[in-house]
C-alpha positions in Angstrom: -10.9 37.7 -158.6 -11.7 39.2 -155.6 -12.3 42.6 -156.8 -15.0 41.3 -159.2 -17.4 40.4 -156.0 -17.2 43.7 -154.7 -19.6 46.5 -155.2 -19.3 48.7 -158.5 -19.1 51.7 -156.2 -16.0 50.0 -154.8 -14.5 49.6 -157.2 -14.4 52.9 -158.7 -13.5 54.3 -155.3 -10.2 52.1 -155.8 -9.8 53.0 -159.3 -9.7 56.7 -158.8 -7.6 56.0 -155.6 -5.1 53.8 -157.3 -5.0 56.5 -160.0 -3.4 59.2 -157.4 -0.2 57.2 -157.4 0.6 55.5 -160.4 4.3 56.1 -161.5 5.1 55.9 -165.1 1.7 56.6 -166.0 1.5 59.5 -168.6 -0.5 60.8 -171.4 1.9 63.9 -172.7 1.5 67.2 -173.0 4.2 67.1 -175.5 6.0 64.0 -177.6 9.7 63.0 -176.0 12.2 63.9 -177.7 15.7 62.4 -178.3 19.2 64.0 -178.0 22.2 63.0 -179.7 25.7 63.5 -177.5 26.5 67.2 -178.7 22.8 68.3 -179.9 21.8 71.9 -178.7 20.0 72.1 -175.6 17.7 75.4 -175.9 16.8 76.8 -172.3 13.9 79.1 -172.0 13.0 81.1 -169.8 10.0 82.1 -167.7 8.2 84.8 -165.6 9.8 85.9 -162.5 7.4 84.7 -159.2 6.7 85.7 -155.7 4.3 84.1 -152.9 4.7 87.7 -151.3 3.3 89.8 -154.2 1.5 87.3 -156.3 2.6 89.7 -159.3 4.8 88.0 -162.1 7.0 89.8 -164.1 8.7 89.2 -167.4 12.4 87.8 -167.1 13.9 90.8 -169.2 12.7 93.0 -166.8 15.6 92.8 -164.9 18.8 93.5 -166.2 20.1 89.9 -167.2 22.1 88.9 -170.3 20.0 89.0 -173.2 20.3 87.2 -176.5 20.8 88.8 -179.8 17.1 89.0 -180.6 14.5 87.7 -177.9 11.5 85.3 -179.2 8.2 84.5 -177.3 7.2 81.0 -177.3 3.9 80.2 -178.5 1.5 80.0 -175.5 -1.8 78.8 -174.8 -4.9 80.4 -173.2 -4.2 79.1 -170.1 -0.4 80.3 -169.9 -1.1 83.7 -170.4 -4.0 83.7 -168.4 -1.5 82.2 -165.7 1.0 85.2 -166.7 3.3 82.9 -168.2 5.9 84.5 -170.4 8.2 82.2 -172.0 11.1 83.3 -173.9 14.3 82.1 -175.2 17.9 82.6 -173.2 21.5 83.2 -173.9 22.3 80.0 -172.2 22.8 77.0 -174.7 23.9 73.7 -173.4 25.0 71.0 -175.6 23.9 67.3 -174.9 26.3 65.4 -172.5 29.0 67.9 -172.7 29.6 69.2 -169.5 30.5 72.9 -169.4 32.8 74.7 -166.5 32.4 78.5 -165.8 30.8 79.5 -168.8 31.1 83.4 -169.2 27.3 84.9 -170.6 27.7 88.5 -170.7 29.2 91.5 -168.2 26.7 94.2 -166.8 26.9 97.5 -165.4 24.0 98.8 -163.1 22.3 102.1 -163.7 19.9 103.5 -161.2 17.2 102.2 -162.7 18.5 98.7 -162.9 19.7 98.6 -159.4 16.5 99.4 -157.7 14.8 96.9 -159.8 17.0 94.3 -158.5 16.5 95.7 -154.9 13.0 95.2 -155.2 12.7 91.9 -156.6 15.4 90.6 -153.5 13.3 92.3 -151.3 10.1 90.5 -152.4 11.9 87.4 -153.0 11.0 86.6 -156.1 12.4 83.6 -158.0 13.6 83.0 -161.8 11.9 80.5 -163.4 13.5 78.0 -166.6 12.2 75.4 -168.6 14.7 72.8 -170.6 12.8 70.3 -172.5 9.4 71.4 -171.2 10.9 70.7 -167.6 10.6 73.4 -165.1 14.1 74.5 -163.3 14.1 73.3 -159.5 16.4 74.1 -156.7 16.8 70.5 -154.4 16.7 71.7 -151.0 17.4 68.9 -147.8 14.6 68.8 -145.6 15.5 69.6 -142.1 13.1 67.3 -140.3 13.9 64.4 -142.2 17.3 62.9 -143.2 18.0 62.0 -146.5 14.9 63.6 -148.2 15.0 66.0 -150.6 12.1 68.7 -151.5 12.6 70.6 -154.7 11.3 74.6 -154.8 10.4 76.0 -158.3 13.4 78.4 -159.4 15.9 80.2 -157.6 15.9 83.4 -156.3 17.0 86.7 -157.7 19.1 87.2 -155.0 19.5 87.5 -151.1 20.0 90.0 -148.3 22.8 89.7 -146.0 25.4 92.2 -143.7 29.1 91.7 -143.9 30.7 90.9 -140.8 31.6 94.1 -138.6 29.2 96.2 -140.4 26.0 96.9 -139.5 24.3 98.0 -142.8 22.1 95.3 -144.7 23.4 95.1 -148.4 22.1 93.2 -151.5 23.3 90.4 -153.0 22.3 88.7 -156.7 22.6 84.9 -157.6 25.1 85.5 -160.7 26.6 81.9 -161.2 24.5 79.1 -161.9 25.5 75.3 -161.3 23.2 73.6 -163.7 22.6 69.9 -163.5 20.9 68.4 -166.2 19.7 64.6 -165.8 19.5 62.5 -168.6 18.1 58.8 -169.6 20.2 57.0 -171.9 19.0 54.5 -174.5 21.9 51.6 -174.5 20.7 50.6 -178.0 20.5 53.9 -179.9 23.1 56.0 -177.5 20.1 59.2 -177.9 19.2 60.4 -174.6 15.9 62.1 -173.2 16.0 64.9 -170.5 14.5 63.8 -166.9 16.0 66.1 -165.0 16.9 70.2 -164.4 18.1 71.4 -161.4 20.6 74.4 -160.2 22.3 75.8 -157.5 22.8 79.5 -157.4 26.0 81.9 -156.3 26.8 84.9 -155.9 30.1 86.0 -156.3 32.3 89.0 -157.6 34.1 87.9 -160.2 37.5 89.2 -161.1 39.9 89.2 -164.0 42.5 91.0 -165.4 43.2 93.8 -167.9 40.5 94.5 -170.3 37.0 92.8 -170.5 36.4 91.2 -173.9 34.8 87.7 -175.1 38.1 85.6 -174.5 38.8 87.4 -170.9 39.4 84.6 -168.5 38.3 84.9 -164.9 40.3 84.5 -161.8 38.0 83.7 -159.4 36.6 80.7 -161.7 38.2 79.3 -164.5 38.1 76.0 -166.6 41.7 75.8 -167.4 42.7 75.5 -163.4 39.7 73.7 -162.8 38.6 76.8 -160.1 34.7 76.3 -159.8 32.4 78.3 -157.5 31.1 76.3 -154.6 30.4 79.1 -151.9 29.3 82.7 -151.9 31.7 83.8 -149.3 32.7 86.9 -151.6 29.5 87.7 -152.8 28.5 90.1 -155.4 27.0 93.0 -154.3 23.8 95.2 -156.2 24.8 98.6 -156.1 24.8 101.8 -159.0 27.8 101.8 -161.0 29.0 98.0 -160.2 29.8 95.8 -162.5 28.1 91.9 -162.8 29.5 89.2 -164.9 27.0 86.2 -165.2 28.5 82.8 -165.4 27.3 79.2 -165.3 28.3 75.3 -164.8 26.6 72.2 -166.4 26.7 68.9 -165.5 25.0 66.0 -167.2 24.3 63.0 -164.7 22.9 60.0 -166.1 19.6 58.7 -164.6 18.0 55.8 -164.0 14.6 57.4 -164.2 12.9 56.8 -167.9 11.2 59.8 -169.7 7.5 58.8 -168.5 8.5 59.1 -164.8 10.6 62.3 -164.8 7.5 64.1 -163.3 7.2 61.7 -160.5 10.0 63.7 -158.2 8.4 66.7 -158.9 5.1 65.5 -157.9 5.6 63.7 -155.2 3.6 64.2 -152.2 5.3 63.4 -149.1 1.2 64.2 -146.9 -0.4 61.4 -148.8 -2.0 60.6 -145.0 -3.4 64.2 -144.6 -5.2 63.3 -147.8 -6.6 60.0 -146.8 -7.7 61.8 -143.3 -9.4 64.3 -145.1 -10.9 61.0 -147.6 -11.8 59.7 -143.9 -13.1 63.3 -142.3 -15.6 63.5 -145.4 -16.4 59.8 -145.7 -17.3 60.4 -141.6 -19.9 63.4 -143.0 -21.7 61.7 -146.1 -22.2 58.9 -143.9 -23.7 60.7 -141.1 -25.9 62.6 -143.3 -26.7 59.2 -145.1 -28.0 57.9 -142.0 -30.2 60.8 -141.5 -31.4 60.9 -145.1 -32.0 57.2 -144.6 -33.7 57.9 -141.8 -36.4 60.2 -143.0 -36.7 58.2 -146.0 -37.3 54.8 -144.7 -38.5 55.5 -141.4 -40.4 58.8 -140.9 -41.7 59.3 -144.4 -42.9 55.8 -144.7 -44.7 56.0 -141.8 -46.1 59.5 -142.7 -47.1 58.3 -146.1 -48.9 55.0 -144.4 -50.6 57.2 -142.2 -51.7 60.0 -144.4 -52.8 57.2 -146.8 -54.9 55.4 -144.3 -56.7 58.6 -143.2 -60.8 57.8 -143.5 -62.7 60.0 -141.9 -63.5 63.9 -142.4 -62.3 64.8 -139.1 -58.8 63.1 -140.0 -58.3 64.9 -143.1 -59.3 68.3 -141.0 -56.4 67.4 -138.6 -53.7 66.9 -141.5 -50.3 67.9 -139.6 -46.9 68.0 -141.1 -45.4 68.0 -144.5 -48.7 67.2 -146.0 -50.8 70.1 -144.8 -49.0 72.3 -147.5 -49.5 70.0 -150.5 -51.5 72.7 -151.8 -48.9 75.7 -151.8 -45.3 73.5 -151.5 -45.3 73.7 -155.5 -46.2 77.2 -155.9 -43.8 79.3 -157.9 -41.2 81.3 -155.5 -40.7 85.1 -155.6 -38.4 85.9 -158.4 -38.6 82.6 -160.1 -36.9 84.2 -163.0 -33.9 84.8 -161.2 -33.9 81.4 -159.8 -34.2 79.5 -163.0 -31.0 81.6 -164.2 -28.6 80.5 -160.9 -29.9 76.9 -161.3 -29.0 77.0 -165.0 -25.4 77.8 -164.5 -25.2 75.9 -161.3 -25.8 72.8 -164.0 -22.7 74.9 -166.1 -20.4 74.6 -163.7 -21.2 71.2 -162.5 -20.8 70.0 -165.8 -17.6 72.1 -166.7 -15.9 70.8 -163.3 -17.1 67.3 -163.5 -15.5 66.6 -167.2 -12.3 68.9 -165.9 -12.3 66.3 -163.4 -12.1 63.2 -165.3 -9.8 64.6 -167.8 -7.3 65.4 -165.3 -7.4 61.7 -163.3 -7.1 60.3 -166.5 -3.7 62.3 -166.9 -4.5 64.6 -169.9 -4.0 68.1 -167.6 -0.6 67.1 -166.2 1.9 69.9 -165.6 3.9 69.4 -168.4 1.0 70.4 -170.5 1.5 74.4 -169.1 -1.8 76.3 -169.2 -3.9 72.9 -170.1 -6.3 73.1 -166.8 -7.1 76.7 -167.5 -7.8 76.3 -171.1 -9.5 73.1 -170.7 -11.6 74.7 -168.1 -12.7 77.6 -170.2 -13.6 75.8 -173.3 -15.7 73.8 -171.1 -17.6 76.6 -169.5 -18.2 78.0 -173.1 -19.7 74.6 -174.4 -21.7 73.9 -171.2 -24.1 76.7 -172.2 -25.8 74.1 -174.4 -26.7 72.9 -170.5 -27.2 76.3 -168.7 -29.7 77.6 -171.4 -31.6 73.9 -171.4 -31.7 73.5 -167.3 -33.0 76.9 -167.0 -35.7 77.2 -169.7 -37.1 73.8 -168.6 -37.3 75.0 -164.8 -38.9 78.3 -165.8 -41.7 76.6 -168.2 -42.3 74.4 -165.0 -43.1 77.5 -162.9 -45.6 78.3 -165.7 -43.2 81.0 -167.4 -43.8 82.2 -171.0 -41.0 84.4 -172.0 -37.8 81.5 -172.8 -36.0 84.4 -174.4 -35.4 86.6 -171.7 -34.6 83.8 -169.7 -32.2 82.5 -172.0 -30.5 86.0 -172.1 -30.2 86.5 -168.9 -28.6 83.0 -168.1 -26.4 83.8 -171.3 -24.9 87.4 -169.5 -25.7 87.7 -165.8 -23.1 84.8 -164.5 -20.6 85.6 -167.2 -20.7 89.5 -167.3 -20.2 89.6 -163.2 -17.5 87.6 -163.3 -15.7 89.4 -166.8 -16.3 92.9 -164.5 -14.6 91.3 -161.4 -11.8 90.0 -163.6 -11.1 93.1 -165.8 -10.7 95.7 -162.5 -8.3 93.4 -161.4 -6.4 92.7 -164.4 -6.6 96.6 -164.7 -4.7 96.7 -161.4 -2.1 94.2 -162.3 -1.9 96.2 -165.4 -1.2 99.3 -162.8 1.5 97.2 -161.7 3.2 96.7 -164.9 3.1 93.0 -164.4 3.1 90.3 -167.1 0.4 88.5 -165.3 -2.0 91.6 -167.0 -4.3 89.8 -169.8 -3.1 91.5 -173.3 -5.8 93.2 -175.1 -6.0 90.6 -177.7 -6.4 87.8 -174.9 -9.2 89.9 -173.4 -10.6 90.2 -177.3 -10.4 86.3 -177.7 -12.4 85.7 -174.3 -15.2 87.6 -175.3 -15.5 86.0 -178.7 -15.6 82.9 -176.8 -18.4 84.3 -174.7 -20.3 85.9 -177.2 -19.4 83.9 -180.5 -19.6 80.2 -178.9 -21.3 80.5 -175.4 -24.2 82.8 -176.2 -25.6 81.2 -179.1 -25.3 77.8 -177.2 -27.3 79.0 -174.3 -30.3 80.2 -176.3 -30.1 76.5 -178.4 -30.0 74.8 -175.3 -33.2 77.5 -173.8 -35.1 76.6 -177.1 -34.6 72.6 -176.8 -35.7 72.9 -173.1 -38.4 75.3 -173.7 -39.9 72.9 -176.4 -39.9 70.1 -174.2 -43.2 69.4 -172.1 -43.6 70.9 -168.6 -43.1 69.1 -165.4 -46.2 68.2 -164.1 -46.7 68.9 -160.6 -47.9 65.5 -158.3 -50.4 67.7 -156.3 -52.5 71.1 -157.5 -52.0 74.4 -156.5 -54.4 76.3 -154.3 -55.4 79.6 -155.7 -54.9 81.3 -152.6 -51.8 80.9 -150.9 -51.6 79.6 -147.5 -50.1 81.5 -144.4 -46.9 80.2 -143.0 -47.4 79.9 -139.2 -44.5 81.6 -137.0 -41.4 79.6 -137.0 -39.6 78.2 -134.3 -35.8 80.0 -133.6 -33.8 77.4 -135.1 -36.2 77.2 -138.6 -35.2 80.5 -138.7 -34.0 81.0 -142.8 -30.9 83.0 -142.3 -29.9 80.5 -139.3 -30.9 77.6 -141.3 -29.2 78.3 -144.2 -26.0 79.3 -142.0 -25.9 76.0 -140.8 -26.8 73.8 -144.1 -23.3 75.3 -145.6 -21.3 73.8 -142.5 -21.3 70.3 -143.6 -20.7 70.5 -147.4 -17.6 73.1 -146.3 -16.4 70.6 -143.8 -16.3 68.0 -146.2 -13.9 69.5 -149.0 -11.7 72.1 -146.4 -8.8 70.1 -145.6 -8.2 69.3 -149.3 -9.1 73.3 -150.0 -5.5 73.9 -148.4 -3.9 71.9 -150.4 -5.3 73.7 -153.8 -5.3 77.0 -152.1 -1.5 75.9 -151.1 -0.5 75.0 -154.9 -2.2 78.1 -156.1 -0.6 81.0 -153.9 2.4 79.4 -152.7 3.8 78.1 -156.7 3.8 74.4 -156.1 2.1 71.7 -158.7 -1.0 70.0 -157.8 -1.9 67.0 -159.5 -3.4 64.7 -156.9 -6.7 64.6 -159.0 -7.5 61.0 -158.0 -7.9 62.2 -153.9 -9.7 65.6 -155.3 -12.6 63.8 -157.5 -13.4 61.5 -154.2 -13.9 64.9 -152.7 -15.4 66.2 -155.2 -18.3 63.4 -155.1 -18.3 63.8 -151.2 -19.2 67.2 -151.7 -22.3 66.6 -154.2 -23.6 63.9 -151.9 -23.2 66.0 -149.1 -24.4 68.8 -150.6 -27.4 67.3 -151.5 -28.2 65.2 -148.3 -28.3 68.3 -145.9 -30.2 70.1 -147.8 -32.7 67.2 -148.2 -32.9 67.1 -144.1 -33.4 70.8 -144.3 -36.1 70.9 -146.7 -37.9 68.0 -144.9 -37.9 69.8 -141.0 -39.1 73.2 -143.2 -41.9 71.4 -144.7 -42.9 69.8 -141.4 -43.1 73.1 -139.9 -45.5 73.7 -142.2 -43.0 76.5 -144.4 -43.6 75.7 -147.8 -41.0 78.3 -149.0 -38.5 75.7 -150.0 -37.2 77.2 -153.7 -34.8 79.7 -152.6 -34.0 78.3 -149.5 -32.7 75.3 -151.0 -30.4 76.5 -153.3 -29.0 79.0 -150.3 -28.6 76.1 -148.1 -26.0 74.5 -149.9 -24.6 77.7 -151.3 -24.2 79.1 -148.0 -20.9 76.7 -148.1 -19.3 79.2 -150.1 -19.8 81.9 -147.7 -17.2 79.6 -145.0 -15.0 79.0 -148.5 -14.5 83.1 -148.5 -14.1 82.9 -144.6 -11.3 80.1 -145.0 -9.8 81.9 -147.6 -9.4 85.0 -145.6 -8.0 82.7 -142.6 -5.4 81.4 -145.2 -4.5 84.9 -146.2 -3.4 86.0 -142.5 -1.7 82.6 -141.5 -0.3 81.0 -144.1 0.9 84.2 -146.4 3.2 86.8 -146.2 1.5 89.1 -148.6 2.2 92.8 -147.4 1.2 94.7 -150.3 -2.3 96.3 -150.3 -2.5 95.7 -154.5 -1.6 91.9 -153.5 -3.8 91.8 -150.8 -6.8 93.0 -153.3 -5.9 90.7 -155.9 -5.8 87.8 -154.0 -9.5 88.7 -152.2 -10.6 89.5 -155.5 -9.8 86.5 -156.9 -11.1 84.7 -154.1 -14.2 86.1 -154.1 -14.7 84.9 -158.0 -13.8 81.5 -157.0 -16.4 81.4 -153.8 -19.2 83.1 -156.4 -18.3 79.9 -158.5 -18.8 77.5 -155.5 -21.8 79.3 -154.6 -23.6 78.5 -157.9 -22.3 75.0 -158.3 -23.1 73.7 -154.5 -26.4 75.9 -154.8 -27.8 74.3 -157.6 -26.9 70.5 -156.3 -28.9 71.5 -153.2 -31.9 72.9 -155.1 -32.0 69.7 -157.8 -31.6 67.4 -155.2 -34.7 68.9 -152.9 -36.7 69.4 -156.4 -36.4 66.0 -156.8 -37.5 65.1 -153.2 -40.5 67.2 -153.0 -41.6 65.6 -156.3 -41.0 62.3 -154.8 -42.8 62.8 -151.3 -45.6 64.4 -152.5 -46.4 61.9 -155.6 -46.4 58.9 -152.7 -49.5 60.0 -151.4 -53.4 60.4 -152.2 -54.7 63.9 -152.2 -58.5 64.1 -152.3 
C-alpha cells in the first residue's frame, strides 16, 4: 500500500521505468505458430546490410543458391522504407530433425559475380535471414566479460586473409552455415515453438569425387562418416572461375525460454547503468531550470506584480521599469506572422506524432518483431495529426489578427512536408543510382503522395476551418498604435547569443540517449528501451519550456518585447547541437568512407534535425505564449 501514498507523478515514473525491463510481456506483431515434429520450416532471406556503406542490397544480388521461384513476402510501408526485401530461400528445415552437411547447390563464379562478392566482402556486408519472424544472429563471446554472449545480426558474406608465407591478400566466402534452432516444447501437445535462430558461418573448399550431381557425396563434409565442418582451415577462395559448393548443418536444441520471452536475448541491454546516468543527468538539468523558473514565478514576479499593483502616484507610473514597461507592445504581432503560425502548427503536429508513437511503443505495440511497425506508425500518425496542425496554426493566426485562413492552411499543409519530401526524393535518387534495394520504389512513392494529398492536406484544412471559427484569444493588455523603440541591449542579450545558449540545455538533456538511438539506426542494432526514452522525452519537453520562459523573462526585463520568434528559435536551436553531435558521431563511431554513404548520412540527419527544430521550437513558443499572457493578466494596467 506504500506506493498508493506516493504522488501520482512518481507512480507514473515508476510505471514507465518498470516497463523497460519487463520480461515475457509481449503484444505480438504476429500470432505464435506451433510446429509438430517433421513440419517444414521455411527460412526467408532479407537484405544484405553494411555499417560501412549504409546501402542495403537484395540477397540475390550475389551469386547465392536460388529456389525454383523467388517469391517476395508482403511488406508493410515501414519495411519498404527501411529497405527490407524479404524473399524465400532454398533452405528448408524439418522441425526437430537435425541435418548434417546438406548440399544446397554448386555455383561457378564469372567475372561479374566475383567482383560483386569481393566488393561486398571489402565493405563487410552481412547476410540477414528470418525464421518464424526471428532474425538470424551470430553469438559472440564478449572479450571483456566472461560467460557473456552478445548477438550480432546476420553473418558476414566473407572475409579477407593472407595464406601463410604469401603476401597477396585473398578473399574468402562463407559457404557453410551451421544453424542452431532453439525451440520450446509443450509437454502436453508435443508441439514446439521456435525461440531462437543462430548460425556459425565457415569457409571451406569442398571436395568430391567424380562428376557433380545432386547425389554427389562430399569428402570434406559427409554425414555418413560423421565428418562435420568445424573450422575454416581450408577456406573457399573467391576467384573468377572458381567452383563454390554451398552447404549447411542444422541442429535443434530444446530451450526453457518461452515463446513470449524469445526476444529478450535480442533486446538484452548490458548498459542499463548508462541509461540511468542519462536519466539522472537530465533530471539535474530539469531541477536546476525548475528552480530558476520557481524563483522567477514565486519571488521575482510576485514582487514585481505586487509593486506594480501598488503604484499610486503619476510620478511612479512614469518611472515604470522592467517587463511592465513594454505592456503596450508585448502582444504586437511579430514580423512574418504567417510563417510563425505555420511553424507553430507543424510543431504541434510533430509533437502529437511523437507523443502517441512513444505511448504505443511503451505499451509494446511497436516491438521489433513487428518489422517496419515503428516507421509505419509514425507516418500514419503524422498524416492524421494534420488536423492538429491546421487547428493550431489558424487559431494562432486569428489571435494575431489574420483574416486569410485558407492561405495559412495551404502553407501549413505543404511547407514542411514538401521540404522533407524533396530532400527525401533527392536522397532516394542517390540510393537508386547505387542500385541499392534501399531505394523506395515508384509505387511506394506514389502511396506516400496519396497519403499526403489524400488525407493530410484535407485534414489540415478541416483543422484550420475549425480553429478559425473559434473566437480569437483576447490579449490581456491593449497594444499601442505606435511601436516602442527597443533600447540598446547588453552583449549577453544579443538575439543570436541568447538563442544559441538556450539550445544547449535541451540538447544536454537528451544527448546520452541520442547516442543509443544513433547506434540503433546506423549500426543496425535493436532499440527497445522506450521506457527510458519516454522519460527523457518528458524531460526534454519540460527543459525546452523552462529555458525559454527564463530567457523570455530576462528579455522582457531588458525592455525587448520582440519575443515571438526568439521564443521559437531559443529551444529550436537545440537542433543545431543535435546536427553537430551527429557530425561528431560520424567521425568517431562510424567507418563510412564512401562519399555517397556520407551524403546519405548527413542528408537523413539533416531531416531529423529539421523535425527536432520544429518540435522543440513549438514547445518553447507555446510555453512563452502562456507565460506572457499569464504575467500581463496579473497586473493592473491603467
